[in-house]
DSSP file (Angstrom, degrees, kcal/mol; ACC not computed):
  #  RESIDUE AA STRUCTURE BP1 BP2  ACC     N-H-->O    O-->H-N    N-H-->O    O-->H-N    TCO  KAPPA ALPHA  PHI   PSI    X-CA   Y-CA   Z-CA
    1    1 A M              0   0    0      0, 0.0     2,-0.2     0, 0.0     3,-0.1   0.000 360.0 360.0 360.0 133.8  159.7  134.2   95.7
    2    2 A M        -     0   0    0      1,-0.1     5,-0.0     2,-0.1     0, 0.0  -0.530 360.0-111.2 -73.5 133.3  163.0  135.6   97.2
    3    3 A H     >  -     0   0    0     -2,-0.2     4,-2.1     1,-0.1     3,-0.3  -0.293  28.4-120.5 -55.2 144.1  164.2  139.0   96.0
    4    4 A S  H  > S+     0   0    0      1,-0.2     4,-2.0     2,-0.2     5,-0.1   0.873 111.4  51.8 -69.0 -40.2  167.4  138.6   94.1
    5    5 A K  H  > S+     0   0    0      1,-0.2     4,-1.9     2,-0.2    -1,-0.2   0.844 109.9  51.5 -67.8 -29.0  169.5  140.8   96.3
    6    6 A S  H  > S+     0   0    0     -3,-0.3     4,-2.6     2,-0.2    -2,-0.2   0.908 108.7  51.6 -70.0 -39.4  168.3  138.7   99.3
    7    7 A L  H  X S+     0   0    0     -4,-2.1     4,-2.5     1,-0.2    -2,-0.2   0.855 108.4  50.0 -63.4 -35.5  169.3  135.6   97.5
    8    8 A W  H  X S+     0   0    0     -4,-2.0     4,-2.7     2,-0.2    -1,-0.2   0.912 110.7  50.4 -69.8 -41.9  172.8  136.9   96.8
    9    9 A F  H  X S+     0   0    0     -4,-1.9     4,-2.3     2,-0.2    -2,-0.2   0.941 112.2  46.2 -57.1 -51.6  173.2  137.8  100.5
   10   10 A L  H  X S+     0   0    0     -4,-2.6     4,-2.7     1,-0.2     5,-0.3   0.929 111.9  52.2 -58.9 -46.9  172.1  134.4  101.6
   11   11 A L  H  X S+     0   0    0     -4,-2.5     4,-3.2     1,-0.2     5,-0.3   0.940 109.1  50.3 -52.2 -49.9  174.5  132.9   98.9
   12   12 A L  H  X S+     0   0    0     -4,-2.7     4,-2.4     1,-0.2    -1,-0.2   0.931 111.9  47.9 -57.4 -47.2  177.4  134.9  100.3
   13   13 A I  H  X S+     0   0    0     -4,-2.3     4,-1.7     1,-0.2     5,-0.3   0.926 115.0  43.3 -57.4 -50.3  176.7  133.8  103.9
   14   14 A V  H  X>S+     0   0    0     -4,-2.7     4,-2.2     1,-0.2     5,-0.9   0.894 113.8  52.1 -69.7 -39.3  176.4  130.2  103.0
   15   15 A C  H  X5S+     0   0    0     -4,-3.2     4,-0.8    -5,-0.3     7,-0.5   0.904 114.3  42.4 -66.4 -38.1  179.5  130.2  100.7
   16   16 A N  H  <5S+     0   0    0     -4,-2.4    -1,-0.2    -5,-0.3    -2,-0.2   0.761 123.0  36.0 -84.8 -18.0  181.7  131.8  103.3
   17   17 A I  H  <5S+     0   0    0     -4,-1.7    -2,-0.2    -5,-0.2    -3,-0.2   0.896 127.2  30.6 -89.9 -53.6  180.5  129.8  106.2
   18   18 A V  H  <5S+     0   0    0     -4,-2.2    -3,-0.2    -5,-0.3    -2,-0.1   0.830 133.8  26.7 -77.4 -34.4  179.9  126.4  104.8
   19   19 A L  S ><<S-     0   0    0     -5,-0.9     3,-1.9    -4,-0.8    -1,-0.2  -0.604  80.8-158.2-129.8  73.4  182.5  126.5  102.0
   20   20 A P  T 3  S+     0   0    0      0, 0.0    -4,-0.1     0, 0.0    -3,-0.1  -0.189  77.4  22.2 -56.7 139.8  185.3  128.8  103.0
   21   21 A G  T >  S+     0   0    0     -5,-0.1     3,-1.3     3,-0.1    -5,-0.1   0.424  82.4 118.2  84.7   0.8  187.3  130.1  100.0
   22   22 A C  T <   +     0   0    0     -3,-1.9     7,-0.4    -7,-0.5    -6,-0.1   0.655  61.9  72.6 -75.0  -8.6  184.6  129.5   97.4
   23   23 A T  T 3> S-     0   0    0      1,-0.3     4,-1.7    -4,-0.2    -1,-0.2   0.538  83.5-157.3 -78.4  -6.4  184.5  133.2   96.6
   24   24 A G  T <4  -     0   0    0     -3,-1.3    -1,-0.3     1,-0.2    -3,-0.1  -0.381  56.9 -39.7  62.0-139.5  187.8  133.2   94.8
   25   25 A S  T  4 S-     0   0    0      1,-0.1    -1,-0.2    -2,-0.0    -2,-0.1   0.942 127.3 -16.3 -88.5 -51.7  189.2  136.8   94.9
   26   26 A K  T  4 S+     0   0    0     -3,-0.1    87,-2.9    88,-0.0     2,-0.3   0.077 115.0  64.5-148.3  35.5  186.3  139.0   94.4
   27   27 A Y  E  <  -A  112   0A   0     -4,-1.7     2,-0.4    85,-0.3    85,-0.2  -0.984  55.3-139.7-154.2 158.8  183.3  137.1   93.0
   28   28 A V  E     -A  111   0A   0     83,-2.1    83,-2.4    -2,-0.3     2,-0.3  -0.987  28.1-119.4-119.9 131.4  180.7  134.4   93.7
   29   29 A H  E     +A  110   0A   0     -7,-0.4    81,-0.2    -2,-0.4     3,-0.1  -0.545  28.0 178.1 -74.2 126.7  179.6  131.9   91.3
   30   30 A F  E     -     0   0A   0     79,-2.5     2,-0.2    -2,-0.3    80,-0.2   0.843  44.8-105.4 -94.7 -42.9  175.8  132.1   90.6
   31   31 A G  E     -A  109   0A   0     78,-1.8    78,-2.6     2,-0.1     2,-0.3  -0.664  34.1 -57.1 138.8 166.9  175.5  129.3   88.0
   32   32 A C  E     -A  108   0A   0     55,-0.4    55,-1.7    76,-0.2     2,-0.4  -0.638  50.9-174.2 -76.6 134.3  174.9  128.4   84.4
   33   33 A I  E     -AB 107  86A   0     74,-2.8    74,-3.0    -2,-0.3     2,-0.1  -0.994  24.6-122.2-138.4 139.4  171.9  129.8   82.9
   34   34 A G  E     -AB 106  85A   0     51,-2.4    51,-0.5    -2,-0.4    72,-0.2  -0.492  19.1-165.0 -73.7 142.4  170.2  129.3   79.5
   35   35 A E        +     0   0    0     70,-3.0     3,-0.2    -2,-0.1    71,-0.1   0.434  28.3 152.9-110.6   0.7  169.7  132.5   77.6
   36   36 A A        +     0   0    0     69,-0.6    -2,-0.0     1,-0.3     3,-0.0  -0.505  68.9   9.9 -75.7 144.5  167.2  131.7   74.8
   37   37 A P  S    S+     0   0    0      0, 0.0     2,-0.3     0, 0.0    -1,-0.3  -0.988 132.6  19.6 -87.0  -9.2  165.4  133.6   73.6
   38   38 A H  S    S-     0   0    0     -3,-0.2     2,-0.2    43,-0.1    43,-0.0  -0.896  75.7-104.2-125.9 155.2  167.0  136.8   75.2
   39   39 A R        -     0   0    0     -2,-0.3     3,-0.1     1,-0.1    -4,-0.1  -0.512  22.6-155.4 -75.5 134.0  170.3  137.8   76.8
   40   40 A I  S    S+     0   0    0     -2,-0.2    41,-2.3     1,-0.2     2,-0.5   0.731  83.1  50.5 -88.0 -19.8  170.0  138.1   80.6
   41   41 A L        +     0   0    0     39,-0.2    -1,-0.2     1,-0.1    35,-0.2  -0.956  63.6 158.5-121.7 117.4  172.9  140.6   81.0
   42   42 A R        +     0   0    0     -2,-0.5    35,-0.2    37,-0.3    -1,-0.1   0.448  42.8  87.6-117.6  -3.9  172.6  143.5   78.7
   43   43 A A  S    S+     0   0    0     33,-1.6     2,-0.3     1,-0.2    34,-0.2   0.832 100.7   0.5 -79.8 -33.4  174.5  146.5   79.9
   44   44 A K  E     -C   76   0A   0     32,-1.1    32,-2.2     2,-0.0     2,-0.3  -0.983  63.0-173.5-152.7 151.9  178.0  145.8   78.3
   45   45 A A  E     +C   75   0A   0     -2,-0.3     2,-0.3    30,-0.2    30,-0.2  -0.988   8.1 163.4-146.8 151.0  179.4  143.1   76.1
   46   46 A G  E     -C   74   0A   0     28,-2.1    28,-2.6    -2,-0.3     2,-0.7  -0.975  36.7-122.6-164.9 157.5  182.8  142.1   74.7
   47   47 A K  E     -C   73   0A   0     -2,-0.3     2,-0.4    26,-0.2    26,-0.2  -0.926  38.8-167.0 -97.9 108.4  184.9  139.3   73.1
   48   48 A L        -     0   0    0     24,-2.7    46,-0.2    -2,-0.7     3,-0.1  -0.817  12.0-147.6-107.5 139.4  187.9  138.8   75.3
   49   49 A K  S    S+     0   0    0     -2,-0.4     2,-0.2     1,-0.3    46,-0.1  -0.851  95.3  30.4-141.4 105.5  191.0  136.9   74.6
   50   50 A P  S    S-     0   0    0      0, 0.0     2,-0.4     0, 0.0    -1,-0.3   0.441  94.3-178.0 -82.4 164.3  192.1  135.6   77.0
   51   51 A N        +     0   0    0     20,-0.2    44,-2.9    -2,-0.2    45,-0.5  -0.978  17.4 131.6-129.3 143.1  188.8  135.1   78.8
   52   52 A S  S  > S-     0   0    0     -2,-0.4     4,-3.0    43,-0.2     5,-0.3  -0.936  70.4 -82.8-166.5 171.5  187.9  133.7   82.2
   53   53 A P  H  > S+     0   0    0      0, 0.0     4,-2.6     0, 0.0     5,-0.2   0.947 130.6  49.4 -52.4 -45.2  185.7  134.8   85.2
   54   54 A W  H  > S+     0   0    0      2,-0.2     4,-1.5     1,-0.2     5,-0.1   0.905 111.7  45.5 -65.0 -41.6  188.6  136.9   86.3
   55   55 A H  H  > S+     0   0    0      2,-0.2     4,-2.1     1,-0.2    -1,-0.2   0.928 114.3  49.6 -62.1 -47.5  189.2  138.6   83.0
   56   56 A C  H  X S+     0   0    0     -4,-3.0     4,-2.6     1,-0.2    -2,-0.2   0.914 107.5  54.4 -55.8 -45.1  185.5  139.1   82.6
   57   57 A Q  H  < S+     0   0    0     -4,-2.6    -1,-0.2    -5,-0.3    -2,-0.2   0.881 107.8  49.5 -56.2 -39.7  185.2  140.6   86.0
   58   58 A Q  H >< S+     0   0    0     -4,-1.5     3,-1.2     1,-0.2    -1,-0.2   0.923 112.0  49.0 -65.3 -41.9  188.0  143.2   85.2
   59   59 A F  H 3< S+     0   0    0     -4,-2.1    -2,-0.2     1,-0.3    -1,-0.2   0.891 114.0  46.2 -65.5 -38.3  186.1  144.1   81.9
   60   60 A C  T >< S+     0   0    0     -4,-2.6     3,-2.3    -5,-0.2    -1,-0.3   0.050  79.8 156.9 -96.5  24.6  182.8  144.5   83.9
   61   61 A K  T <   +     0   0    0     -3,-1.2     3,-0.1     1,-0.3    -3,-0.1  -0.266  67.7  25.9 -55.0 135.1  184.3  146.6   86.8
   62   62 A G  T 3  S+     0   0    0      1,-0.4     2,-0.3     2,-0.1    -1,-0.3   0.354  99.8 106.8  90.9  -0.8  181.5  148.7   88.4
   63   63 A Y    <   -     0   0    0     -3,-2.3    -1,-0.4    -6,-0.2    15,-0.2  -0.808  66.1-140.2-105.0 149.4  178.7  146.2   87.4
   64   64 A T  S    S+     0   0    0     -2,-0.3    48,-3.0     1,-0.1     2,-0.3   0.914  85.2  36.2 -70.2 -46.1  177.0  143.9   89.9
   65   65 A Y  E     +ED  77 111A   0     12,-3.1    12,-1.9    46,-0.2     2,-0.3  -0.853  60.9 174.2-112.6 143.5  176.8  140.8   87.6
   66   66 A F  E     -ED  76 110A   0     44,-2.0    44,-3.0    -2,-0.3     2,-0.3  -0.980   7.5-169.3-141.1 158.1  179.1  139.5   84.9
   67   67 A G  E     -ED  75 109A   0      8,-2.4     8,-2.5    -2,-0.3     2,-0.4  -0.999  14.8-143.2-151.1 143.9  179.0  136.3   82.8
   68   68 A V  E     +ED  74 108A   0     40,-1.9    40,-2.6    -2,-0.3     2,-0.3  -0.875  26.8 171.6-108.3 139.3  181.2  134.3   80.5
   69   69 A Q  E  >  +ED  73 107A   0      4,-2.8     4,-2.1    -2,-0.4     3,-0.4  -1.000  52.9   9.7-151.3 143.8  179.8  132.6   77.5
   70   70 A Y  T  4 S-     0   0    0     36,-0.6     2,-2.2    33,-0.4    32,-0.2   0.871 112.8 -76.2  56.6  39.6  180.9  130.7   74.4
   71   71 A S  T  4 S+     0   0    0     30,-2.1    23,-2.7     1,-0.2    24,-0.3  -0.116 129.5  31.5  76.8 -45.8  184.5  130.5   75.5
   72   72 A H  T  4 S+     0   0    0     -2,-2.2   -24,-2.7    -3,-0.4     2,-0.4   0.349  91.4 103.0-129.3   6.3  185.5  134.2   74.7
   73   73 A E  E  <  -CE  47  69A   0     -4,-2.1    -4,-2.8   -26,-0.2     2,-0.4  -0.785  45.1-171.2-101.2 142.4  182.3  136.3   75.3
   74   74 A C  E     -CE  46  68A   0    -28,-2.6   -28,-2.1    -2,-0.4     2,-0.3  -0.995   1.7-171.2-132.2 129.9  181.8  138.5   78.5
   75   75 A F  E     -CE  45  67A   0     -8,-2.5    -8,-2.4    -2,-0.4     2,-0.3  -0.920   1.9-164.6-124.2 149.0  178.6  140.2   79.5
   76   76 A C  E     +CE  44  66A   0    -32,-2.2   -33,-1.6    -2,-0.3   -32,-1.1  -0.885  17.2 143.4-132.5 154.9  177.9  142.7   82.2
   77   77 A G  E     - E   0  65A   0    -12,-1.9   -12,-3.1    -2,-0.3     3,-0.1  -0.887  47.4-131.8 175.4 160.3  174.8  144.2   84.0
   78   78 A N  S    S+     0   0    0     -2,-0.3     2,-0.3   -14,-0.2    -1,-0.1   0.533  95.6  38.7 -95.2 -13.7  173.4  145.4   87.2
   79   79 A N  S    S-     0   0    0    -14,-0.1     2,-0.6   -39,-0.1   -37,-0.3  -0.965  76.0-125.5-135.6 151.1  170.2  143.2   86.7
   80   80 A L        -     0   0    0     -2,-0.3     2,-0.3   -39,-0.1   -39,-0.2  -0.898  30.1-151.9-100.6 127.5  169.3  139.8   85.4
   81   81 A H        -     0   0    0    -41,-2.3   -43,-0.1    -2,-0.6     2,-0.0  -0.754  48.9  -5.3-100.8 141.3  166.7  140.0   82.7
   82   82 A G  S    S-     0   0    0     -2,-0.3     2,-0.2     2,-0.1    -2,-0.0  -0.183 102.5 -13.5  80.8-167.8  164.2  137.2   82.0
   83   83 A Q        -     0   0    0      1,-0.1     2,-0.7   -48,-0.0    -2,-0.1  -0.503  55.0-136.2 -78.1 140.8  163.7  133.7   83.2
   84   84 A I        +     0   0    0     -2,-0.2   -49,-0.1    -4,-0.1    -1,-0.1  -0.866  31.3 173.1 -95.4 107.2  166.5  132.1   85.2
   85   85 A T  E     -B   34   0A   0     -2,-0.7   -51,-2.4   -51,-0.5     2,-0.1  -0.955  28.4-131.5-119.2 115.9  166.7  128.5   83.8
   86   86 A P  E     +B   33   0A   0      0, 0.0   -53,-0.2     0, 0.0     2,-0.2  -0.397  35.4 168.5 -67.7 141.8  169.7  126.4   85.2
   87   87 A K        -     0   0    0    -55,-1.7     2,-0.5    20,-0.1   -55,-0.4  -0.841  37.1 -93.6-141.2 176.0  171.8  124.7   82.5
   88   88 A Q        -     0   0    0     -2,-0.2     2,-0.4   -57,-0.1   -55,-0.0  -0.876  28.6-143.0-103.6 130.0  175.1  122.9   82.2
   89   89 A C        +     0   0    0     -2,-0.5    14,-0.2     1,-0.1    11,-0.1  -0.748  31.7 157.8 -88.5 130.8  178.2  124.8   81.2
   90   90 A T        +     0   0    0     12,-1.4    13,-0.2    -2,-0.4    -1,-0.1   0.552  36.7 100.4-126.5 -16.9  180.5  122.7   78.9
   91   91 A M        -     0   0    0     11,-3.0    10,-3.8     1,-0.1   -20,-0.2  -0.610  68.4-126.9 -84.5 128.2  182.7  125.2   76.9
   92   92 A P  E     -G  100   0B   0      0, 0.0     8,-0.3     0, 0.0     5,-0.2  -0.423  31.3-105.2 -68.1 148.6  186.4  125.7   78.2
   93   93 A C  E >   -G   96   0B   0      6,-2.5     3,-0.5     3,-0.9   -21,-0.2  -0.472  17.6-132.2 -71.0 141.3  187.4  129.3   78.8
   94   94 A A  T 3  S+     0   0    0    -23,-2.7     3,-0.2     1,-0.2   -42,-0.2   0.674 108.4  44.7 -72.0 -12.1  189.7  130.8   76.2
   95   95 A G  T 3  S+     0   0    0    -44,-2.9    -1,-0.2   -24,-0.3     2,-0.2   0.564 129.5  19.3 -99.1 -11.5  192.0  132.1   79.0
   96   96 A N  E X   -G   93   0B   0     -3,-0.5     3,-2.2   -45,-0.5    -3,-0.9  -0.653  61.8-162.1-163.8  93.8  192.0  129.0   81.1
   97   97 A G  E 3  S+     0   0B   0      1,-0.3    -3,-0.1    -5,-0.2    -1,-0.1   0.627  90.8  64.4 -57.2 -19.8  191.0  125.6   79.6
   98   98 A L  E 3  S+     0   0B   0     -6,-0.1    -1,-0.3     2,-0.1     2,-0.3   0.691  96.0  67.5 -81.0 -15.8  190.4  124.1   83.1
   99   99 A L  E <  S-     0   0B   0     -3,-2.2    -6,-2.5    -6,-0.2     2,-0.4  -0.727  83.6-123.6-102.2 154.9  187.6  126.6   83.7
  100  100 A R  E     -G   92   0B   0     -2,-0.3     2,-0.3    -8,-0.3   -32,-0.1  -0.819  16.4-168.8 -99.8 131.6  184.2  126.5   82.0
  101  101 A C        -     0   0    0    -10,-3.8   -30,-2.1    -2,-0.4   -31,-0.2  -0.629  48.9 -93.6-122.0  70.2  182.9  129.6   80.1
  102  102 A G        -     0   0    0     -2,-0.3   -11,-3.0   -33,-0.3   -12,-1.4  -0.241  44.9-121.6  70.6-138.6  179.3  128.8   79.4
  103  103 A G  B >   -F  106   0A   0      3,-2.3     3,-1.3   -14,-0.2     2,-0.6  -0.943  54.2 -28.1 179.4-165.0  178.3  127.3   76.0
  104  104 A S  T 3  S-     0   0    0      1,-0.3     3,-0.1    -2,-0.3   -69,-0.1  -0.650 134.6 -11.0 -76.4 118.8  176.0  128.1   73.0
  105  105 A S  T 3  S+     0   0    0     -2,-0.6   -70,-3.0     1,-0.2   -69,-0.6   0.673 117.7 107.6  62.9  23.3  173.2  130.1   74.4
  106  106 A I  E <   -AF  34 103A   0     -3,-1.3    -3,-2.3   -72,-0.2   -36,-0.6  -0.995  50.6-164.6-132.1 127.1  174.3  129.3   78.0
  107  107 A I  E     -AD  33  69A   0    -74,-3.0   -74,-2.8    -2,-0.4     2,-0.8  -0.914  16.8-141.1-115.5 137.2  176.1  131.9   80.3
  108  108 A D  E     -AD  32  68A   0    -40,-2.6   -40,-1.9    -2,-0.4     2,-0.3  -0.862  31.1-154.3 -97.6 108.2  178.0  131.2   83.4
  109  109 A V  E     +AD  31  67A   0    -78,-2.6   -79,-2.5    -2,-0.8   -78,-1.8  -0.613  17.0 178.2 -96.9 143.3  177.0  134.1   85.8
  110  110 A Y  E     -AD  29  66A   0    -44,-3.0   -44,-2.0    -2,-0.3     2,-0.5  -0.924  21.7-133.5-127.8 159.4  178.8  135.6   88.7
  111  111 A I  E     -AD  28  65A   0    -83,-2.4   -83,-2.1    -2,-0.3   -46,-0.2  -0.964  23.9-127.3-114.8 135.6  178.3  138.4   91.2
  112  112 A S  E     -A   27   0A   0    -48,-3.0     2,-0.6    -2,-0.5   -85,-0.3  -0.491  12.4-144.9 -74.8 143.2  181.0  140.8   92.0
  113  113 A I              0   0    0    -87,-2.9    -1,-0.0    -2,-0.2   -49,-0.0  -0.952 360.0 360.0-108.8 113.5  181.9  141.4   95.6
  114  114 A N              0   0    0     -2,-0.6    -1,-0.1   -52,-0.0   -87,-0.0   0.379 360.0 360.0 -92.1 360.0  182.9  145.1   96.2
């Protein structure tokens, strides 16, 4: 199994070479992950309005990972806890309805690029 930091580094390389511009301003999308039965980002949490990946990243400044969930929730952490189970994000973000912000027990995770 590949170490998570190695996976992120590989993701950054592929993203920037194969899909230029996919990193947005300062983050890379990791994916939608199911959270049952435990939260995978545990260091900091907040309900943001408006909320979007960009708003959540600002809230989580200084953390490696951040994630949006249930339209208005934002979670931060330096580690992912538990099993990584890919899921489908379906709930629109409270700050930008064109973007998806997780769902019920589903978090859309990003990694900050410093």
